[in-house]
N, C-alpha and C positions, 0 to 999 in steps of 0.2 A: 905910654909906649911910643917909640919912634916909628914913623911910617916907612915901610920898605917899598921901593919902586919896582914895578913889574914891566913887562914888555908892552903893556897896554898904555903906558905913559908915553905920549908923543915926544920925540926928540925936539929939543929947542924950546919946548914950552916951559916957562918958569913955573915952578911948583912951590906954592907957599908952604913953608914948614908948618906942620900941624903942631898944635900945642900939646905938650905932654900932659896926659891925664894922670893926676896924682892918685895913687892908691891910698886907701885909708891908712895913714901912717901910724906908727906906734905912738907917736906923740899925741895924735888926735885921739887914739884909743884911750890913752892914759887920761887925757882931759875929760873925755866922756865918762870914764870910770870914776874920776874924782867928783863929777857932778852927781853921779848916782850915789856915791858913798857919802857925799856932803850935801844934803838937801838945802835949798835956799832958805834964808832967814824968814821966819813966819810960817814955814811948812810944819804940819803936825808932827813930822818925823824929827823935828829938832826939839820937841818938848821933852821935859824930864822923863826918865825911865822909872817906872813904878814896878817894884817887886811884889808879886802876888803869891801867897802860900795857900795852896788849894788842897782840900781833902784831908782825910784822917792821917795820911802818910806824909803830908806836907810837901806835895809836888810844887816845884818852883816854876813860875811863869814870869815873863817880863813884857811890859807894854808901855807905849808912850802915853803920857798923861792926857794929851789932847784927844787921843782916840778913846780912852777909857771914859772921859767925861761926856761922851756922846750918850752915855747911860746916866740917867738921873741918880741912880743908886750910887755910882762911883763919883759923880759930881759932888754928892753929899759926903761920901766917904773920904774923898781927898781934901776935904776942908779940915780934917784932923781928928774927927771923933773916933775913927777906927784905926788910927795910926799907932804903931808901936813907937816907943821913944827911939830916937837916933836915926830915923830915915823914913823914906817913903815906901812903906811896906804894909800891904793889906792882907789880913789873914782871914780866910773863909774855909773853916774846917768842914762845914756841912755840904760843900759843893763837890760834885764829881769831876775829876780832872778831865775826863774825855768830853764831858758836856761843856765844861768851861772853855776847852780848846775851841769848840764850835762857836761859842760866844765871841771869843777874841777874833776868830776868823771873820765872823760877820762884821764886827766893828771896823776891821781893816778893809774888807773886800765887798761888803754889802750882801754876802751870801756865805754859805758853808757847804762843805763837801758832803755828798755830791750836789753840784749846782743844779738849779732849775733852769732849763733851757727850752726855747721855743723851737719846735720842729716845724719849719716852714712848709715842708712838703705835705705833712698831715694836718697842719694848722692846729697842733696840740702842744700842751706843755708836758715835758718829760724830764726825768732825772738824767743827768749827764752820763752816768754809767750805762744806762739803758740805750742811749743813743750811740754810744761808742762800742756796744757789744751786739752786733747784728745777729749773732748766733743765739741770742737770748730769746728770739721770737716773741718779743713784746712782753716777756715775763719780768718779774721783779727780783729774781733770785740773786742777781749780781749786786744788789744793793743790801748793805747791812742795815736791816730795818730795826734791829733790837740792840740793846746795850745792857750789860749787867750793872745794876745799881746797888751799891753796897748798903745803902740806907734801907732798902726794902728786901735785900737778900735774894734778888731774882732779876730776871730780864724784864725790861720795859721797852715799849716802843720808843726808839731814839728821838723821834720828832716830838713826842709828848714830853719827854724829859727836857728837851730844848725849849719847848713852849713854856713850860713852868718856870724854867730859869729866866727866860725872856720876860715873863710877867714880873718876876722878882726884881729884875734889873731895869724895868721900865722901858723895854724895847718893843713897842707895839707892832712895828713893821716886821720884826723878826717873828713875833707870834703869828702873824698872818702867813708869813713864808713857811714856817714850820707846819702849820695846819694844812697848807696847800700841798706840801711835800708828803705829809702823812696820808693824804687822800689818794696818792698815787701808789701806795703800798697795797699788797694783796698777799694771800697765803699765810696769814698770821694765825698763830695758835690761839685757841680760845682762852687758855690760861693767861697768855700775855695780854690779850685784849682786856680781860677783866682786871688784871693787876694794874695795867696802865690806866684804866678808867678810875680805879680807886685812888691811884697816885695823883691823877689829874684833879680829881674832886678835892683831895686833901690839900693840894698845893696851889689852888686858885680860888678866888672869891666866888661865892654863890651866884653873884651877878654875871659871871662869865657865861653868857648864853651860847656864844659861838662854839666853845669847846664842848659843852654839854650836848648841843645839837649835833656836833660832829660824831660824838660817841654813840648817841642814839641811832644815827643813820648807819654807823659802822656795824652795830649789833643787829639792826634790821637786815642789813646786807648780808651778814654772816649767820642769819638765824638757822640755816640748815646745819651749819657746823655746831652751833649751840645745841640744837635738837639731838644730833647724833651723839654728842659727847655727854649729854645729860647734865652738864656743869651748871647751866643757868637754873635748872630746877633745884639742884642742891643748894645753890646760892640763895634762891628765893625761900627755900625751906628754913635755912638757918638765919635768914635776914642779913646775909653778908654783903649783898649787892646794894649799892646806892642808886642804881639806875632804875 
């Protein structure tokens, strides 16, 4: 912008013209956009795109090879043993698309929605949606804690399903994250807890003490709910509970 002179400028005094401050030009904007659209050579986002066919209905996902190979499972898969002929295409019919979407989000961002955030004021860890919803009064209702799993024909704890997928794909840090997030959930139905526990036991090795300890603690914490529902007694009578 050019400087405009006012009456405060003394007569006869030489005033140096100020330099024009350039606004962010369209040319600069285009150059910046080109940098965003074209990552530098060697960036993970320049690696080949892999097509992933997920679930019984064959939902299509796409991801960069370098991001996928952060998982030992995909590092092995991309060597060729799971490839269909004619292209880089991995087929995983037994995976749930909604859960797999969280896996991809983690591989790119190091977390999955809702993110785990530190509340500095309270010095506690909370889920992002709780921190952004002050009307929730500290409850967990704003977080979708369950997900329908077609393989079991019912709702599971979402973080448990993610934990089991992370175990399969060799993502130990994601397992710790999922377990920590699940610990922040509350108000879970008894049936969902038991179904999720059975699923977790069926889809993780017997040596996974962290997950088993978590579920034992969860059932102890919710023992009043179990007692009121009578579900645990029925499970024990028919021998249907592995806990």
